[in-house]
mmCIF file of the N, C-alpha and C atoms, coordinates in Angstrom:
data_MODEL
# 
_entry.id   MODEL 
# 
loop_
_atom_site.group_PDB 
_atom_site.id 
_atom_site.type_symbol 
_atom_site.label_atom_id 
_atom_site.label_alt_id 
_atom_site.label_comp_id 
_atom_site.label_asym_id 
_atom_site.label_entity_id 
_atom_site.label_seq_id 
_atom_site.pdbx_PDB_ins_code 
_atom_site.Cartn_x 
_atom_site.Cartn_y 
_atom_site.Cartn_z 
_atom_site.occupancy 
_atom_site.B_iso_or_equiv 
_atom_site.pdbx_formal_charge 
_atom_site.auth_seq_id 
_atom_site.auth_comp_id 
_atom_site.auth_asym_id 
_atom_site.auth_atom_id 
_atom_site.pdbx_PDB_model_num 
ATOM 1   N N  . MET A 1 1  ? -13.298 -2.155  6.717   1.00 0.00 ? 1  MET A N  1 
ATOM 2   C CA . MET A 1 1  ? -12.965 -1.038  6.061   1.00 0.00 ? 1  MET A CA 1 
ATOM 3   C C  . MET A 1 1  ? -12.519 -1.343  4.752   1.00 0.00 ? 1  MET A C  1 
ATOM 4   N N  . ASN A 1 2  ? -12.870 -0.231  3.675   1.00 0.00 ? 2  ASN A N  1 
ATOM 5   C CA . ASN A 1 2  ? -12.343 -0.212  2.584   1.00 0.00 ? 2  ASN A CA 1 
ATOM 6   C C  . ASN A 1 2  ? -11.427 0.773   2.249   1.00 0.00 ? 2  ASN A C  1 
ATOM 7   N N  . ILE A 1 3  ? -10.369 0.658   1.480   1.00 0.00 ? 3  ILE A N  1 
ATOM 8   C CA . ILE A 1 3  ? -9.561  1.694   0.773   1.00 0.00 ? 3  ILE A CA 1 
ATOM 9   C C  . ILE A 1 3  ? -9.165  1.779   -0.535  1.00 0.00 ? 3  ILE A C  1 
ATOM 10  N N  . GLN A 1 4  ? -8.309  2.404   -1.149  1.00 0.00 ? 4  GLN A N  1 
ATOM 11  C CA . GLN A 1 4  ? -7.913  2.381   -2.367  1.00 0.00 ? 4  GLN A CA 1 
ATOM 12  C C  . GLN A 1 4  ? -6.363  1.952   -2.413  1.00 0.00 ? 4  GLN A C  1 
ATOM 13  N N  . VAL A 1 5  ? -6.133  1.100   -3.275  1.00 0.00 ? 5  VAL A N  1 
ATOM 14  C CA . VAL A 1 5  ? -4.449  0.894   -3.177  1.00 0.00 ? 5  VAL A CA 1 
ATOM 15  C C  . VAL A 1 5  ? -4.033  0.908   -4.842  1.00 0.00 ? 5  VAL A C  1 
ATOM 16  N N  . ARG A 1 6  ? -2.792  1.537   -4.746  1.00 0.00 ? 6  ARG A N  1 
ATOM 17  C CA . ARG A 1 6  ? -2.178  1.511   -5.954  1.00 0.00 ? 6  ARG A CA 1 
ATOM 18  C C  . ARG A 1 6  ? -0.675  0.932   -5.867  1.00 0.00 ? 6  ARG A C  1 
ATOM 19  N N  . CYS A 1 7  ? -0.343  0.220   -6.576  1.00 0.00 ? 7  CYS A N  1 
ATOM 20  C CA . CYS A 1 7  ? 1.013   -0.566  -6.731  1.00 0.00 ? 7  CYS A CA 1 
ATOM 21  C C  . CYS A 1 7  ? 1.783   -0.081  -7.884  1.00 0.00 ? 7  CYS A C  1 
ATOM 22  N N  . TYR A 1 8  ? 3.091   0.490   -7.797  1.00 0.00 ? 8  TYR A N  1 
ATOM 23  C CA . TYR A 1 8  ? 3.866   0.952   -8.583  1.00 0.00 ? 8  TYR A CA 1 
ATOM 24  C C  . TYR A 1 8  ? 5.125   0.294   -9.000  1.00 0.00 ? 8  TYR A C  1 
ATOM 25  N N  . ALA A 1 9  ? 5.491   0.697   -10.370 1.00 0.00 ? 9  ALA A N  1 
ATOM 26  C CA . ALA A 1 9  ? 6.607   -0.255  -10.833 1.00 0.00 ? 9  ALA A CA 1 
ATOM 27  C C  . ALA A 1 9  ? 6.664   -1.451  -10.658 1.00 0.00 ? 9  ALA A C  1 
ATOM 28  N N  . THR A 1 10 ? 7.783   -2.206  -9.800  1.00 0.00 ? 10 THR A N  1 
ATOM 29  C CA . THR A 1 10 ? 7.973   -3.479  -9.915  1.00 0.00 ? 10 THR A CA 1 
ATOM 30  C C  . THR A 1 10 ? 6.832   -4.022  -8.734  1.00 0.00 ? 10 THR A C  1 
ATOM 31  N N  . LEU A 1 11 ? 6.195   -3.352  -8.182  1.00 0.00 ? 11 LEU A N  1 
ATOM 32  C CA . LEU A 1 11 ? 5.018   -3.755  -7.199  1.00 0.00 ? 11 LEU A CA 1 
ATOM 33  C C  . LEU A 1 11 ? 3.851   -3.866  -8.068  1.00 0.00 ? 11 LEU A C  1 
ATOM 34  N N  . ALA A 1 12 ? 3.759   -3.383  -9.138  1.00 0.00 ? 12 ALA A N  1 
ATOM 35  C CA . ALA A 1 12 ? 2.695   -3.624  -10.058 1.00 0.00 ? 12 ALA A CA 1 
ATOM 36  C C  . ALA A 1 12 ? 2.094   -4.813  -10.288 1.00 0.00 ? 12 ALA A C  1 
ATOM 37  N N  . LYS A 1 13 ? 2.673   -5.914  -10.220 1.00 0.00 ? 13 LYS A N  1 
ATOM 38  C CA . LYS A 1 13 ? 2.202   -7.419  -10.216 1.00 0.00 ? 13 LYS A CA 1 
ATOM 39  C C  . LYS A 1 13 ? 1.383   -7.640  -8.754  1.00 0.00 ? 13 LYS A C  1 
ATOM 40  N N  . TYR A 1 14 ? 1.678   -6.863  -7.806  1.00 0.00 ? 14 TYR A N  1 
ATOM 41  C CA . TYR A 1 14 ? 0.845   -7.186  -6.449  1.00 0.00 ? 14 TYR A CA 1 
ATOM 42  C C  . TYR A 1 14 ? -0.545  -6.381  -6.707  1.00 0.00 ? 14 TYR A C  1 
ATOM 43  N N  . GLN A 1 15 ? -0.927  -5.620  -7.621  1.00 0.00 ? 15 GLN A N  1 
ATOM 44  C CA . GLN A 1 15 ? -1.924  -4.540  -7.714  1.00 0.00 ? 15 GLN A CA 1 
ATOM 45  C C  . GLN A 1 15 ? -3.418  -5.314  -7.576  1.00 0.00 ? 15 GLN A C  1 
ATOM 46  N N  . PRO A 1 16 ? -4.173  -5.081  -6.625  1.00 0.00 ? 16 PRO A N  1 
ATOM 47  C CA . PRO A 1 16 ? -5.389  -5.894  -6.718  1.00 0.00 ? 16 PRO A CA 1 
ATOM 48  C C  . PRO A 1 16 ? -6.084  -5.388  -7.756  1.00 0.00 ? 16 PRO A C  1 
ATOM 49  N N  . ALA A 1 17 ? -7.109  -6.521  -8.255  1.00 0.00 ? 17 ALA A N  1 
ATOM 50  C CA . ALA A 1 17 ? -7.967  -6.330  -9.350  1.00 0.00 ? 17 ALA A CA 1 
ATOM 51  C C  . ALA A 1 17 ? -8.616  -5.069  -9.625  1.00 0.00 ? 17 ALA A C  1 
ATOM 52  N N  . SER A 1 18 ? -9.350  -4.386  -8.369  1.00 0.00 ? 18 SER A N  1 
ATOM 53  C CA . SER A 1 18 ? -10.155 -3.423  -8.060  1.00 0.00 ? 18 SER A CA 1 
ATOM 54  C C  . SER A 1 18 ? -9.284  -2.674  -7.098  1.00 0.00 ? 18 SER A C  1 
ATOM 55  N N  . ALA A 1 19 ? -8.710  -1.877  -7.981  1.00 0.00 ? 19 ALA A N  1 
ATOM 56  C CA . ALA A 1 19 ? -7.925  -0.836  -6.960  1.00 0.00 ? 19 ALA A CA 1 
ATOM 57  C C  . ALA A 1 19 ? -8.370  0.084   -6.039  1.00 0.00 ? 19 ALA A C  1 
ATOM 58  N N  . ASP A 1 20 ? -9.811  0.628   -6.495  1.00 0.00 ? 20 ASP A N  1 
ATOM 59  C CA . ASP A 1 20 ? -10.820 1.356   -5.881  1.00 0.00 ? 20 ASP A CA 1 
ATOM 60  C C  . ASP A 1 20 ? -11.410 0.736   -4.643  1.00 0.00 ? 20 ASP A C  1 
ATOM 61  N N  . VAL A 1 21 ? -11.361 -0.439  -4.324  1.00 0.00 ? 21 VAL A N  1 
ATOM 62  C CA . VAL A 1 21 ? -12.200 -1.126  -3.280  1.00 0.00 ? 21 VAL A CA 1 
ATOM 63  C C  . VAL A 1 21 ? -11.557 -2.279  -2.947  1.00 0.00 ? 21 VAL A C  1 
ATOM 64  N N  . PHE A 1 22 ? -10.495 -1.956  -1.573  1.00 0.00 ? 22 PHE A N  1 
ATOM 65  C CA . PHE A 1 22 ? -9.799  -3.276  -0.774  1.00 0.00 ? 22 PHE A CA 1 
ATOM 66  C C  . PHE A 1 22 ? -10.096 -3.231  0.312   1.00 0.00 ? 22 PHE A C  1 
ATOM 67  N N  . SER A 1 23 ? -10.791 -4.176  0.594   1.00 0.00 ? 23 SER A N  1 
ATOM 68  C CA . SER A 1 23 ? -11.143 -4.455  1.955   1.00 0.00 ? 23 SER A CA 1 
ATOM 69  C C  . SER A 1 23 ? -10.077 -5.023  2.916   1.00 0.00 ? 23 SER A C  1 
ATOM 70  N N  . LEU A 1 24 ? -10.074 -4.227  4.269   1.00 0.00 ? 24 LEU A N  1 
ATOM 71  C CA . LEU A 1 24 ? -9.053  -4.636  5.410   1.00 0.00 ? 24 LEU A CA 1 
ATOM 72  C C  . LEU A 1 24 ? -9.554  -4.537  6.564   1.00 0.00 ? 24 LEU A C  1 
ATOM 73  N N  . ASP A 1 25 ? -9.153  -5.122  7.783   1.00 0.00 ? 25 ASP A N  1 
ATOM 74  C CA . ASP A 1 25 ? -9.841  -5.240  8.951   1.00 0.00 ? 25 ASP A CA 1 
ATOM 75  C C  . ASP A 1 25 ? -9.548  -3.822  9.641   1.00 0.00 ? 25 ASP A C  1 
ATOM 76  N N  . PRO A 1 26 ? -10.720 -3.429  10.160  1.00 0.00 ? 26 PRO A N  1 
ATOM 77  C CA . PRO A 1 26 ? -10.436 -2.151  11.018  1.00 0.00 ? 26 PRO A CA 1 
ATOM 78  C C  . PRO A 1 26 ? -9.138  -2.148  11.796  1.00 0.00 ? 26 PRO A C  1 
ATOM 79  N N  . GLY A 1 27 ? -8.305  -0.866  11.930  1.00 0.00 ? 27 GLY A N  1 
ATOM 80  C CA . GLY A 1 27 ? -7.026  -0.703  12.454  1.00 0.00 ? 27 GLY A CA 1 
ATOM 81  C C  . GLY A 1 27 ? -5.952  -1.365  11.922  1.00 0.00 ? 27 GLY A C  1 
ATOM 82  N N  . SER A 1 28 ? -6.366  -2.006  10.632  1.00 0.00 ? 28 SER A N  1 
ATOM 83  C CA . SER A 1 28 ? -4.865  -2.229  10.179  1.00 0.00 ? 28 SER A CA 1 
ATOM 84  C C  . SER A 1 28 ? -3.534  -1.572  9.603   1.00 0.00 ? 28 SER A C  1 
ATOM 85  N N  . THR A 1 29 ? -2.758  -1.546  9.699   1.00 0.00 ? 29 THR A N  1 
ATOM 86  C CA . THR A 1 29 ? -1.698  -0.601  9.015   1.00 0.00 ? 29 THR A CA 1 
ATOM 87  C C  . THR A 1 29 ? -1.204  -1.320  7.517   1.00 0.00 ? 29 THR A C  1 
ATOM 88  N N  . ILE A 1 30 ? -0.132  -0.126  7.274   1.00 0.00 ? 30 ILE A N  1 
ATOM 89  C CA . ILE A 1 30 ? 0.229   -0.414  5.635   1.00 0.00 ? 30 ILE A CA 1 
ATOM 90  C C  . ILE A 1 30 ? 1.257   -1.848  5.989   1.00 0.00 ? 30 ILE A C  1 
ATOM 91  N N  . THR A 1 31 ? 1.868   -2.110  6.895   1.00 0.00 ? 31 THR A N  1 
ATOM 92  C CA . THR A 1 31 ? 2.418   -3.412  6.655   1.00 0.00 ? 31 THR A CA 1 
ATOM 93  C C  . THR A 1 31 ? 1.238   -4.468  6.745   1.00 0.00 ? 31 THR A C  1 
ATOM 94  N N  . ASP A 1 32 ? 0.163   -4.420  7.496   1.00 0.00 ? 32 ASP A N  1 
ATOM 95  C CA . ASP A 1 32 ? -0.713  -5.690  7.228   1.00 0.00 ? 32 ASP A CA 1 
ATOM 96  C C  . ASP A 1 32 ? -1.450  -5.493  5.856   1.00 0.00 ? 32 ASP A C  1 
ATOM 97  N N  . LEU A 1 33 ? -1.435  -4.222  5.002   1.00 0.00 ? 33 LEU A N  1 
ATOM 98  C CA . LEU A 1 33 ? -2.129  -4.099  3.925   1.00 0.00 ? 33 LEU A CA 1 
ATOM 99  C C  . LEU A 1 33 ? -0.766  -5.043  2.912   1.00 0.00 ? 33 LEU A C  1 
ATOM 100 N N  . ALA A 1 34 ? 0.594   -4.729  3.168   1.00 0.00 ? 34 ALA A N  1 
ATOM 101 C CA . ALA A 1 34 ? 1.431   -5.482  2.514   1.00 0.00 ? 34 ALA A CA 1 
ATOM 102 C C  . ALA A 1 34 ? 1.229   -6.794  2.497   1.00 0.00 ? 34 ALA A C  1 
ATOM 103 N N  . SER A 1 35 ? 0.857   -7.254  3.591   1.00 0.00 ? 35 SER A N  1 
ATOM 104 C CA . SER A 1 35 ? 1.046   -8.594  3.979   1.00 0.00 ? 35 SER A CA 1 
ATOM 105 C C  . SER A 1 35 ? -0.269  -9.339  3.187   1.00 0.00 ? 35 SER A C  1 
ATOM 106 N N  . SER A 1 36 ? -1.259  -8.532  3.498   1.00 0.00 ? 36 SER A N  1 
ATOM 107 C CA . SER A 1 36 ? -2.291  -9.077  2.493   1.00 0.00 ? 36 SER A CA 1 
ATOM 108 C C  . SER A 1 36 ? -2.327  -9.290  0.901   1.00 0.00 ? 36 SER A C  1 
ATOM 109 N N  . LEU A 1 37 ? -1.468  -8.212  0.345   1.00 0.00 ? 37 LEU A N  1 
ATOM 110 C CA . LEU A 1 37 ? -1.375  -8.441  -0.825  1.00 0.00 ? 37 LEU A CA 1 
ATOM 111 C C  . LEU A 1 37 ? -0.254  -9.268  -1.412  1.00 0.00 ? 37 LEU A C  1 
ATOM 112 N N  . GLY A 1 38 ? 0.700   -9.878  -0.263  1.00 0.00 ? 38 GLY A N  1 
ATOM 113 C CA . GLY A 1 38 ? 1.534   -10.873 -0.565  1.00 0.00 ? 38 GLY A CA 1 
ATOM 114 C C  . GLY A 1 38 ? 3.217   -10.213 -0.978  1.00 0.00 ? 38 GLY A C  1 
ATOM 115 N N  . VAL A 1 39 ? 3.211   -8.960  -0.451  1.00 0.00 ? 39 VAL A N  1 
ATOM 116 C CA . VAL A 1 39 ? 4.234   -7.912  -0.950  1.00 0.00 ? 39 VAL A CA 1 
ATOM 117 C C  . VAL A 1 39 ? 5.248   -8.183  0.533   1.00 0.00 ? 39 VAL A C  1 
ATOM 118 N N  . ALA A 1 40 ? 6.408   -8.768  0.363   1.00 0.00 ? 40 ALA A N  1 
ATOM 119 C CA . ALA A 1 40 ? 7.267   -8.694  1.357   1.00 0.00 ? 40 ALA A CA 1 
ATOM 120 C C  . ALA A 1 40 ? 7.641   -7.177  1.611   1.00 0.00 ? 40 ALA A C  1 
ATOM 121 N N  . ARG A 1 41 ? 7.710   -7.044  3.079   1.00 0.00 ? 41 ARG A N  1 
ATOM 122 C CA . ARG A 1 41 ? 8.026   -5.737  3.608   1.00 0.00 ? 41 ARG A CA 1 
ATOM 123 C C  . ARG A 1 41 ? 9.209   -4.931  3.101   1.00 0.00 ? 41 ARG A C  1 
ATOM 124 N N  . GLU A 1 42 ? 10.212  -5.716  2.815   1.00 0.00 ? 42 GLU A N  1 
ATOM 125 C CA . GLU A 1 42 ? 11.789  -5.398  2.312   1.00 0.00 ? 42 GLU A CA 1 
ATOM 126 C C  . GLU A 1 42 ? 11.461  -4.698  1.032   1.00 0.00 ? 42 GLU A C  1 
ATOM 127 N N  . GLU A 1 43 ? 10.649  -5.059  0.022   1.00 0.00 ? 43 GLU A N  1 
ATOM 128 C CA . GLU A 1 43 ? 10.473  -4.540  -1.272  1.00 0.00 ? 43 GLU A CA 1 
ATOM 129 C C  . GLU A 1 43 ? 9.472   -3.022  -1.299  1.00 0.00 ? 43 GLU A C  1 
ATOM 130 N N  . ILE A 1 44 ? 9.292   -2.794  0.010   1.00 0.00 ? 44 ILE A N  1 
ATOM 131 C CA . ILE A 1 44 ? 8.473   -1.659  -0.280  1.00 0.00 ? 44 ILE A CA 1 
ATOM 132 C C  . ILE A 1 44 ? 9.444   -0.533  0.255   1.00 0.00 ? 44 ILE A C  1 
ATOM 133 N N  . LYS A 1 45 ? 9.587   0.477   -0.497  1.00 0.00 ? 45 LYS A N  1 
ATOM 134 C CA . LYS A 1 45 ? 10.635  1.527   -0.127  1.00 0.00 ? 45 LYS A CA 1 
ATOM 135 C C  . LYS A 1 45 ? 9.950   2.770   0.523   1.00 0.00 ? 45 LYS A C  1 
ATOM 136 N N  . VAL A 1 46 ? 8.839   3.383   -0.017  1.00 0.00 ? 46 VAL A N  1 
ATOM 137 C CA . VAL A 1 46 ? 7.959   4.299   0.209   1.00 0.00 ? 46 VAL A CA 1 
ATOM 138 C C  . VAL A 1 46 ? 6.615   4.044   -0.031  1.00 0.00 ? 46 VAL A C  1 
ATOM 139 N N  . ALA A 1 47 ? 5.710   4.359   1.057   1.00 0.00 ? 47 ALA A N  1 
ATOM 140 C CA . ALA A 1 47 ? 4.344   4.658   1.110   1.00 0.00 ? 47 ALA A CA 1 
ATOM 141 C C  . ALA A 1 47 ? 3.705   5.913   1.157   1.00 0.00 ? 47 ALA A C  1 
ATOM 142 N N  . PHE A 1 48 ? 2.525   6.099   0.683   1.00 0.00 ? 48 PHE A N  1 
ATOM 143 C CA . PHE A 1 48 ? 1.860   7.212   0.860   1.00 0.00 ? 48 PHE A CA 1 
ATOM 144 C C  . PHE A 1 48 ? 0.572   6.996   0.987   1.00 0.00 ? 48 PHE A C  1 
ATOM 145 N N  . VAL A 1 49 ? 0.294   7.860   2.114   1.00 0.00 ? 49 VAL A N  1 
ATOM 146 C CA . VAL A 1 49 ? -1.395  7.565   2.571   1.00 0.00 ? 49 VAL A CA 1 
ATOM 147 C C  . VAL A 1 49 ? -2.137  8.987   2.108   1.00 0.00 ? 49 VAL A C  1 
ATOM 148 N N  . ASN A 1 50 ? -2.918  9.048   1.241   1.00 0.00 ? 50 ASN A N  1 
ATOM 149 C CA . ASN A 1 50 ? -3.658  10.328  1.121   1.00 0.00 ? 50 ASN A CA 1 
ATOM 150 C C  . ASN A 1 50 ? -2.867  11.454  0.595   1.00 0.00 ? 50 ASN A C  1 
ATOM 151 N N  . GLY A 1 51 ? -1.804  10.952  -0.225  1.00 0.00 ? 51 GLY A N  1 
ATOM 152 C CA . GLY A 1 51 ? -0.952  11.874  -0.823  1.00 0.00 ? 51 GLY A CA 1 
ATOM 153 C C  . GLY A 1 51 ? 0.438   12.449  -0.087  1.00 0.00 ? 51 GLY A C  1 
ATOM 154 N N  . LYS A 1 52 ? 0.212   11.610  1.230   1.00 0.00 ? 52 LYS A N  1 
ATOM 155 C CA . LYS A 1 52 ? 1.542   12.114  2.353   1.00 0.00 ? 52 LYS A CA 1 
ATOM 156 C C  . LYS A 1 52 ? 2.343   11.111  2.377   1.00 0.00 ? 52 LYS A C  1 
ATOM 157 N N  . HIS A 1 53 ? 3.812   11.214  2.753   1.00 0.00 ? 53 HIS A N  1 
ATOM 158 C CA . HIS A 1 53 ? 4.603   10.043  3.201   1.00 0.00 ? 53 HIS A CA 1 
ATOM 159 C C  . HIS A 1 53 ? 4.206   9.526   4.190   1.00 0.00 ? 53 HIS A C  1 
ATOM 160 N N  . ALA A 1 54 ? 4.251   8.117   4.380   1.00 0.00 ? 54 ALA A N  1 
ATOM 161 C CA . ALA A 1 54 ? 3.554   7.606   5.888   1.00 0.00 ? 54 ALA A CA 1 
ATOM 162 C C  . ALA A 1 54 ? 4.481   6.415   6.135   1.00 0.00 ? 54 ALA A C  1 
ATOM 163 N N  . PRO A 1 55 ? 4.975   6.160   7.387   1.00 0.00 ? 55 PRO A N  1 
ATOM 164 C CA . PRO A 1 55 ? 5.784   4.792   7.787   1.00 0.00 ? 55 PRO A CA 1 
ATOM 165 C C  . PRO A 1 55 ? 4.597   3.918   7.701   1.00 0.00 ? 55 PRO A C  1 
ATOM 166 N N  . MET A 1 56 ? 5.392   2.774   7.389   1.00 0.00 ? 56 MET A N  1 
ATOM 167 C CA . MET A 1 56 ? 4.725   1.371   7.511   1.00 0.00 ? 56 MET A CA 1 
ATOM 168 C C  . MET A 1 56 ? 4.107   1.168   8.784   1.00 0.00 ? 56 MET A C  1 
ATOM 169 N N  . THR A 1 57 ? 3.993   1.979   9.709   1.00 0.00 ? 57 THR A N  1 
ATOM 170 C CA . THR A 1 57 ? 3.177   1.342   10.999  1.00 0.00 ? 57 THR A CA 1 
ATOM 171 C C  . THR A 1 57 ? 1.835   2.261   10.867  1.00 0.00 ? 57 THR A C  1 
ATOM 172 N N  . THR A 1 58 ? 1.626   3.136   9.956   1.00 0.00 ? 58 THR A N  1 
ATOM 173 C CA . THR A 1 58 ? 0.418   4.018   9.860   1.00 0.00 ? 58 THR A CA 1 
ATOM 174 C C  . THR A 1 58 ? -0.731  2.968   9.990   1.00 0.00 ? 58 THR A C  1 
ATOM 175 N N  . LYS A 1 59 ? -1.386  3.464   11.008  1.00 0.00 ? 59 LYS A N  1 
ATOM 176 C CA . LYS A 1 59 ? -2.859  2.874   10.747  1.00 0.00 ? 59 LYS A CA 1 
ATOM 177 C C  . LYS A 1 59 ? -3.859  3.685   10.057  1.00 0.00 ? 59 LYS A C  1 
ATOM 178 N N  . LEU A 1 60 ? -4.357  2.620   9.043   1.00 0.00 ? 60 LEU A N  1 
ATOM 179 C CA . LEU A 1 60 ? -5.199  3.127   7.754   1.00 0.00 ? 60 LEU A CA 1 
ATOM 180 C C  . LEU A 1 60 ? -6.739  3.220   8.464   1.00 0.00 ? 60 LEU A C  1 
ATOM 181 N N  . GLU A 1 61 ? -7.365  4.065   7.618   1.00 0.00 ? 61 GLU A N  1 
ATOM 182 C CA . GLU A 1 61 ? -9.077  4.443   7.861   1.00 0.00 ? 61 GLU A CA 1 
ATOM 183 C C  . GLU A 1 61 ? -9.681  4.296   6.692   1.00 0.00 ? 61 GLU A C  1 
ATOM 184 N N  . GLU A 1 62 ? -10.896 4.264   6.817   1.00 0.00 ? 62 GLU A N  1 
ATOM 185 C CA . GLU A 1 62 ? -11.954 3.963   5.792   1.00 0.00 ? 62 GLU A CA 1 
ATOM 186 C C  . GLU A 1 62 ? -11.776 5.129   4.741   1.00 0.00 ? 62 GLU A C  1 
ATOM 187 N N  . GLY A 1 63 ? -11.656 4.715   3.462   1.00 0.00 ? 63 GLY A N  1 
ATOM 188 C CA . GLY A 1 63 ? -11.426 5.620   2.394   1.00 0.00 ? 63 GLY A CA 1 
ATOM 189 C C  . GLY A 1 63 ? -9.978  6.134   2.070   1.00 0.00 ? 63 GLY A C  1 
ATOM 190 N N  . ASP A 1 64 ? -9.287  5.695   2.661   1.00 0.00 ? 64 ASP A N  1 
ATOM 191 C CA . ASP A 1 64 ? -7.594  5.905   2.704   1.00 0.00 ? 64 ASP A CA 1 
ATOM 192 C C  . ASP A 1 64 ? -7.372  5.495   1.371   1.00 0.00 ? 64 ASP A C  1 
ATOM 193 N N  . ARG A 1 65 ? -6.376  6.126   0.556   1.00 0.00 ? 65 ARG A N  1 
ATOM 194 C CA . ARG A 1 65 ? -5.854  6.057   -0.574  1.00 0.00 ? 65 ARG A CA 1 
ATOM 195 C C  . ARG A 1 65 ? -4.437  5.627   -0.479  1.00 0.00 ? 65 ARG A C  1 
ATOM 196 N N  . VAL A 1 66 ? -3.690  4.454   -0.739  1.00 0.00 ? 66 VAL A N  1 
ATOM 197 C CA . VAL A 1 66 ? -2.456  4.202   -0.466  1.00 0.00 ? 66 VAL A CA 1 
ATOM 198 C C  . VAL A 1 66 ? -1.799  3.844   -1.512  1.00 0.00 ? 66 VAL A C  1 
ATOM 199 N N  . ALA A 1 67 ? -0.567  4.412   -1.808  1.00 0.00 ? 67 ALA A N  1 
ATOM 200 C CA . ALA A 1 67 ? 0.327   4.104   -3.082  1.00 0.00 ? 67 ALA A CA 1 
ATOM 201 C C  . ALA A 1 67 ? 1.655   3.550   -2.301  1.00 0.00 ? 67 ALA A C  1 
ATOM 202 N N  . LEU A 1 68 ? 1.935   2.374   -2.980  1.00 0.00 ? 68 LEU A N  1 
ATOM 203 C CA . LEU A 1 68 ? 3.202   1.626   -2.689  1.00 0.00 ? 68 LEU A CA 1 
ATOM 204 C C  . LEU A 1 68 ? 4.462   1.654   -3.836  1.00 0.00 ? 68 LEU A C  1 
ATOM 205 N N  . PHE A 1 69 ? 5.544   2.170   -3.343  1.00 0.00 ? 69 PHE A N  1 
ATOM 206 C CA . PHE A 1 69 ? 6.457   2.155   -4.251  1.00 0.00 ? 69 PHE A CA 1 
ATOM 207 C C  . PHE A 1 69 ? 7.796   1.299   -3.720  1.00 0.00 ? 69 PHE A C  1 
ATOM 208 N N  . PRO A 1 70 ? 8.530   0.728   -4.715  1.00 0.00 ? 70 PRO A N  1 
ATOM 209 C CA . PRO A 1 70 ? 9.644   0.262   -4.572  1.00 0.00 ? 70 PRO A CA 1 
ATOM 210 C C  . PRO A 1 70 ? 10.667  1.011   -4.507  1.00 0.00 ? 70 PRO A C  1 
ATOM 211 N N  . ALA A 1 71 ? 12.100  0.320   -4.273  1.00 0.00 ? 71 ALA A N  1 
ATOM 212 C CA . ALA A 1 71 ? 13.241  1.508   -4.552  1.00 0.00 ? 71 ALA A CA 1 
ATOM 213 C C  . ALA A 1 71 ? 13.344  1.407   -5.948  1.00 0.00 ? 71 ALA A C  1 
ATOM 214 N N  . VAL A 1 72 ? 13.802  2.691   -6.370  1.00 0.00 ? 72 VAL A N  1 
ATOM 215 C CA . VAL A 1 72 ? 13.946  2.872   -7.579  1.00 0.00 ? 72 VAL A CA 1 
ATOM 216 C C  . VAL A 1 72 ? 14.936  3.678   -8.029  1.00 0.00 ? 72 VAL A C  1 
ATOM 217 N N  . GLY A 1 73 ? 15.909  3.066   -9.262  1.00 0.00 ? 73 GLY A N  1 
ATOM 218 C CA . GLY A 1 73 ? 17.264  3.262   -9.527  1.00 0.00 ? 73 GLY A CA 1 
ATOM 219 C C  . GLY A 1 73 ? 17.049  3.980   -10.706 1.00 0.00 ? 73 GLY A C  1 
ATOM 220 N N  . GLY A 1 74 ? 18.104  4.790   -11.052 1.00 0.00 ? 74 GLY A N  1 
ATOM 221 C CA . GLY A 1 74 ? 18.148  5.929   -12.613 1.00 0.00 ? 74 GLY A CA 1 
ATOM 222 C C  . GLY A 1 74 ? 19.316  6.160   -12.817 1.00 0.00 ? 74 GLY A C  1 
ATOM 223 N N  . GLY A 1 75 ? 19.672  6.822   -13.725 1.00 0.00 ? 75 GLY A N  1 
ATOM 224 C CA . GLY A 1 75 ? 20.614  7.550   -13.859 1.00 0.00 ? 75 GLY A CA 1 
ATOM 225 C C  . GLY A 1 75 ? 20.706  8.359   -15.220 1.00 0.00 ? 75 GLY A C  1 
# 
């Protein structure tokens, strides 16, 4: 299946070359996606699927848009 992926802030180094098409096996989760990108699970603080907050165990479907964010500090 093909999904869209965006990695933000310190995760940008894991951004696939083509954010518009990233292939995963059917039934893959956000955790599986992170592993495929080489991102350690603990680096991801928030994930969104199709604009909605999603737990790492969320199963992805064809055409989903996934955004991954690290913990962000500021002040």
